C-alpha positions in Angstrom: 0.0 0.0 0.0 2.7 2.4 1.0 4.8 1.6 -2.0 1.9 2.4 -4.3 1.8 6.0 -3.2 3.8 8.2 -5.5 6.8 9.5 -3.6 6.1 12.9 -5.2 2.8 13.2 -3.3 3.6 11.3 -0.1 5.2 14.3 1.6 2.0 16.3 1.0 -0.1 13.5 2.4 2.1 13.4 5.5 1.8 17.2 5.7 -2.0 16.9 5.6 -1.9 14.5 8.6 0.5 16.8 10.5 -1.9 19.7 9.7 -4.9 17.8 11.0 -3.3 16.8 14.3 -1.9 20.3 14.8 -5.4 21.6 14.2 -7.0 19.4 16.8 -4.3 20.0 19.4 -4.9 23.7 19.0 -8.7 23.2 19.0 -8.3 21.8 22.5 -5.3 23.7 23.9 -6.2 27.1 22.5 -9.9 26.8 23.6 -8.7 28.4 26.9 -8.7 31.8 25.2 -12.3 32.0 23.8 -13.7 30.2 26.9 -11.7 32.4 29.3 -14.4 35.0 29.7 -17.0 32.3 30.7 -14.6 30.4 32.9 -13.7 33.7 34.5 -17.4 34.4 35.3 -17.8 30.9 36.7 -14.9 31.4 39.1 -15.3 35.2 39.5 -11.8 36.0 38.3 -10.1 39.3 37.7 -8.5 40.3 34.3 -5.0 39.4 35.5 -6.3 35.9 36.7 -7.9 35.3 33.3 -4.5 36.2 31.8 -3.0 33.4 33.8 -4.8 30.8 31.6 -2.6 31.1 28.6 0.4 31.7 30.9 -0.3 28.3 32.6 -0.6 26.6 29.2 2.7 28.0 27.9 4.4 27.4 31.3 3.7 23.7 30.6 5.1 24.2 27.1 8.2 25.8 28.4 8.9 23.0 30.8 8.7 20.3 28.2 9.9 21.8 24.9 13.6 20.8 25.3 12.9 17.3 26.6 10.3 16.7 24.0 12.6 17.9 21.3 15.3 15.4 22.4 12.7 12.6 22.6 11.3 13.5 19.2 14.8 13.4 17.7 15.2 9.9 19.2 11.9 8.1 18.7 10.3 10.1 15.8 7.0 12.0 15.3 4.6 9.1 15.1 5.0 7.8 18.7 5.0 11.3 20.0 1.6 12.0 18.3 -0.3 9.3 20.3 1.4 10.3 23.6 0.5 13.9 23.1 -3.1 13.0 22.2 -3.6 10.9 25.4 -2.1 13.5 27.8 -3.8 16.6 26.3 -7.3 15.0 25.9 -7.0 13.4 29.4 -6.1 16.6 31.1 -9.0 18.4 29.5 -11.5 15.6 30.5 -10.5 16.2 34.1 -10.4 20.0 33.7 -14.1 20.0 32.7 -14.8 18.8 36.3 -12.4 21.1 38.1 -13.9 22.6 41.3 -11.3 25.3 41.9 -9.1 27.9 40.2 -5.9 26.4 41.4 -6.7 22.9 40.1 -7.8 24.5 36.9 -4.4 26.1 36.4 -2.6 22.9 37.4 -4.5 20.9 34.7 -3.8 23.7 32.1 -0.1 23.4 32.9 -0.3 19.6 32.3 -2.2 20.3 29.1 0.6 22.7 28.1 3.1 19.9 28.5 1.3 18.0 25.7 0.6 21.1 23.7 4.2 22.2 23.8 5.4 18.8 22.7 3.4 19.0 19.5 5.7 21.7 18.0 9.0 19.7 17.9 7.0 16.6 17.0 5.3 18.1 13.9 8.3 20.4 12.9 10.5 17.3 12.8 8.2 15.8 10.2 8.4 19.0 8.0 12.2 19.1 8.1 12.6 15.6 6.9 9.7 15.4 4.4 10.5 18.7 2.6 13.6 20.4 1.0 14.8 23.8 2.1 13.1 25.7 -0.7 9.6 24.3 0.2 9.8 24.3 4.0 8.5 27.8 4.4 5.3 26.9 2.6 5.0 23.5 4.2 5.7 24.9 7.7 3.2 27.7 7.1 0.5 25.2 6.1 1.2 23.0 9.1 1.3 25.9 11.5 -2.0 27.1 10.0 -3.5 24.2 11.9 -2.8 26.1 15.1 -4.8 29.2 14.0 -7.6 27.2 12.3 -8.0 25.1 15.4 -8.1 28.2 17.6 -10.6 29.8 15.2 -12.8 26.7 15.4 -12.6 26.8 19.2 -13.9 30.3 19.1 -16.6 29.7 16.5 -17.8 26.3 17.7 -17.0 25.9 21.4 -17.9 29.4 22.6 -21.6 29.2 21.3 -21.9 25.7 22.8 -20.4 27.0 26.1 -22.8 30.0 26.0 -25.8 27.6 25.9 -24.7 24.5 27.8 -21.7 25.7 29.9 -18.0 25.7 29.2 -17.6 22.3 30.8 -19.5 20.6 28.0 -17.5 22.5 25.4 -14.2 21.2 26.9 -15.5 17.6 26.9 -16.5 17.8 23.3 -13.1 19.2 22.3 -11.2 16.6 24.3 -13.2 13.7 22.8 -12.7 15.0 19.3 -8.9 15.2 19.8 -8.7 11.6 21.2 -10.5 10.2 18.2 -8.4 12.2 15.7 -5.1 11.4 17.3 -5.8 7.6 17.1 -6.6 7.9 13.4 -3.5 10.0 12.6 -1.3 7.6 14.6 -2.2 4.7 12.3 -2.0 6.7 9.1 1.2 8.7 9.6 4.6 7.2 8.7 8.2 8.4 9.3 10.3 9.5 6.3 12.3 6.4 5.5 14.7 5.5 8.3 16.4 8.9 8.8 15.1 9.4 12.3 16.3 6.0 13.4 19.8 6.6 11.9 20.1 10.0 13.5 19.1 8.7 16.9 21.8 6.0 16.8 24.4 8.7 16.0 23.4 10.9 18.9 24.5 9.5 22.3 22.5 10.7 25.3 25.7 12.2 26.8 25.8 14.7 23.9 22.6 16.4 24.9 24.3 18.7 27.5 27.0 19.7 25.0 24.4 20.4 22.3 22.4 22.5 24.8 25.3 24.7 25.5 26.1 24.9 21.8 22.6 26.3 21.2 23.0 28.8 24.0 26.1 30.2 22.3 24.3 30.6 19.0 23.6 34.3 19.2 21.4 34.6 16.1 19.2 31.7 17.3 18.9 33.4 20.7 18.0 36.8 19.2 15.3 35.2 16.9 14.0 33.3 20.0 13.8 36.6 22.0 11.9 38.2 19.2 9.6 35.2 19.0 9.0 35.5 22.7 7.8 39.1 22.2 5.6 38.1 19.2 4.2 35.1 21.0 3.2 37.2 24.0 1.5 39.8 21.7 -0.3 37.1 19.8 -1.7 35.6 23.0 -2.7 39.0 24.3 -4.8 39.4 21.2 -6.3 35.9 21.6 -7.0 36.3 25.3 -8.3 39.8 25.5 -10.0 40.7 22.1 -13.2 39.2 23.3 -13.2 41.1 26.6 -12.0 44.3 25.0 -14.6 44.4 22.2 -17.4 43.2 24.6 -16.6 45.6 27.4 -15.3 48.7 25.6 -16.6 48.6 22.0 -20.2 47.4 22.8 -20.1 44.1 20.9 -22.1 41.1 22.2 -20.2 38.2 23.7 -21.1 35.9 20.8 -20.0 38.4 18.2 -16.9 39.1 20.2 -16.2 35.3 20.0 -16.7 35.6 16.2 -14.0 38.3 16.2 -11.6 35.9 17.8 -12.5 33.4 15.1 -11.9 36.1 12.4 -8.5 36.9 14.0 -7.5 33.3 13.8 -8.7 32.9 10.3 -6.5 35.9 9.4 -3.7 34.1 11.2 -4.3 30.9 9.3 -4.0 32.7 6.0 -1.1 34.7 7.4 0.9 31.6 8.3 0.7 30.3 4.8 1.2 33.7 3.2 4.2 34.6 5.3 5.7 31.2 4.5 5.3 31.7 0.8 6.6 35.3 1.1 9.7 34.1 2.9 10.3 31.4 0.4 9.7 33.3 -2.9 10.0 37.0 -2.1 12.8 37.0 0.4 14.4 33.7 -0.9 14.5 32.0 2.5 15.6 35.0 4.5 13.3 34.4 7.5 14.7 37.0 9.9 13.8 40.0 7.7 10.2 38.7 7.4 10.0 38.5 11.2 11.2 42.1 11.3 8.6 43.2 8.9 5.9 41.4 10.9 7.1 43.1 14.1 6.8 46.6 12.5 3.2 45.8 11.3 2.1 44.4 14.6 3.3 47.7 16.3 1.3 49.8 13.9 -1.9 47.6 14.1 -2.0 47.5 17.9 -2.1 51.3 17.9 -5.0 51.2 15.5 -6.9 48.7 17.7 -6.3 51.0 20.7 -7.8 54.0 18.8 -11.1 52.3 18.0 -14.0 54.2 19.6 -17.1 52.8 21.4 -19.8 51.8 18.9 -17.5 51.3 16.0 -19.2 49.4 13.1 -18.7 45.6 13.6 -17.4 45.2 10.0 -14.7 47.8 10.6 -13.7 46.1 13.8 -13.7 42.7 12.1 -11.5 44.1 9.3 -9.0 45.5 11.7 -9.0 42.3 13.8 -8.5 40.2 10.7 -5.4 42.2 9.7 -4.1 42.0 13.2 -4.5 38.2 13.3 -3.0 37.9 9.8 0.2 39.6 11.1 0.6 38.7 14.7 -0.6 35.1 14.4 1.1 34.6 11.0 4.7 34.7 12.3 4.9 31.3 13.8 5.8 29.2 10.7 8.5 31.7 9.8 9.9 31.5 13.3 9.9 27.6 13.2 11.7 27.7 9.9 14.2 30.2 11.2 15.1 28.1 14.2 15.4 24.8 12.4 17.4 26.3 9.5 19.9 28.0 11.7 21.2 24.5 12.8 21.9 21.1 11.3 18.7 19.1 10.4 19.6 16.4 12.8 19.4 19.0 15.6 16.1 20.5 14.4 14.0 19.0 17.1 16.4 20.1 19.8 16.7 23.6 18.4 12.9 23.9 18.2 12.6 22.7 21.8 15.1 25.3 23.0 13.5 28.1 21.0 10.0 27.3 22.1 11.1 26.9 25.7 12.4 30.5 25.9 9.8 31.8 23.4 7.0 30.5 25.6 7.9 32.9 28.3 6.4 35.7 26.3 3.0 34.0 26.7 3.7 33.3 30.4 4.7 36.9 31.2 2.9 39.3 28.9 -0.9 38.5 29.0 -0.9 38.7 32.8 1.0 42.0 32.5 -1.5 43.3 30.0 -4.4 42.2 32.3 -2.7 44.0 35.2 -2.4 47.2 33.2 -6.1 47.1 32.5 -7.0 46.2 36.1 -4.9 49.0 37.6 -5.5 51.7 35.0 -8.9 50.7 33.5 -7.3 51.6 30.2 -7.1 49.1 27.3 -5.3 51.9 25.3 -2.3 51.6 27.6 -2.5 47.8 27.2 -2.3 47.9 23.4 0.4 50.5 23.6 2.4 48.0 25.7 2.2 45.6 22.7 3.7 48.3 20.4 6.5 48.8 22.9 7.2 45.0 22.8 7.4 45.2 19.0 10.0 48.0 19.1 12.2 45.8 21.2 11.6 42.9 18.7 12.7 45.0 15.8 16.0 45.9 17.5 16.6 42.3 18.4 16.0 41.2 14.8 18.2 43.9 13.3 21.1 42.6 15.5 20.3 39.0 14.4 20.5 40.0 10.8 24.0 41.3 11.3 25.1 38.0 12.9 23.5 35.8 10.3 23.6 36.7 6.7 22.1 33.5 5.2 19.6 30.8 6.3 22.3 28.2 6.0 24.8 29.9 8.2 25.4 28.5 11.6 24.8 24.9 10.7 
């Protein structure tokens, strides 16, 4: 059966499976953002506490990204997919019955461990199934699964939660992931025997040396720092756009959820578009694309801050779509930048390290944004904070460009 599949099309079939599992992982893990307002009402939480939801998810991700990268390099993507599925769906099954805020956060951290493992797992597949000149497009398509899954969570789970309660939405999401993960596990295959050959070459004792090698890779660290700022800004949009438009712009809670879906649809298109742009317009120069994205995010966040109460829904939707297209579209370019700065055999490890440190943007910045709103009652200052982060991102990327003149350098 496998031999009958034309080798020209098999990478795209495998990409489709990676896209599907990435989508369903995001459908569950990223449901925390659209459901945050309703969960907050249920537990009577403040803005800063609601901001802790994505922080908890990405705290789990930061804890596991390096170990999961090492494990993925050793055992391959297929076995990791089923492990991730079981842990993430299981934690959300229990989460739906959580009686306290502390237990809720703990379970979200556990879910984050599975969610964070998905990136090295799926990235590894892209690196080995696709050549350099097609990885930007392929990675963009795969990463589009994150934003499509998040959009579906907003468009599907929020209306269900509004009628039946957020607990039922979480159960539906977890069950869907479990079924999908089992199917993908049986359909996905590793690219030849490359993973097994590389795992034999890498002794466990080398991991410490490789880790310190990565920490000395200045261009990789600067790109990771920029990604930390972009990731935090992205999650600020996902976490607070519903509350901002509902409380300050006069939009109903359901329509506010639609806006999050629109932002994620924009991000889905953006992930593919920025990947294509980085491949064909900038010829694989990922860092300059990240710099352009940072500048556009800074400008768009100022526009969002300036929207007055009662603004027409379609105007808000247009602005939010563009914001999502930019700030949620960077992820695939970031993943390509990190993996292409090192040797392919170290791609999982490099991804794990970059995601570990990049995740701290999501851990730190949404709660800070929430605290700014709590203490000043001003979303304008909050969105200005996002622009400030992007100015720092631009400076970091300018320095990275000086240190790394080509995508192949540093391998």
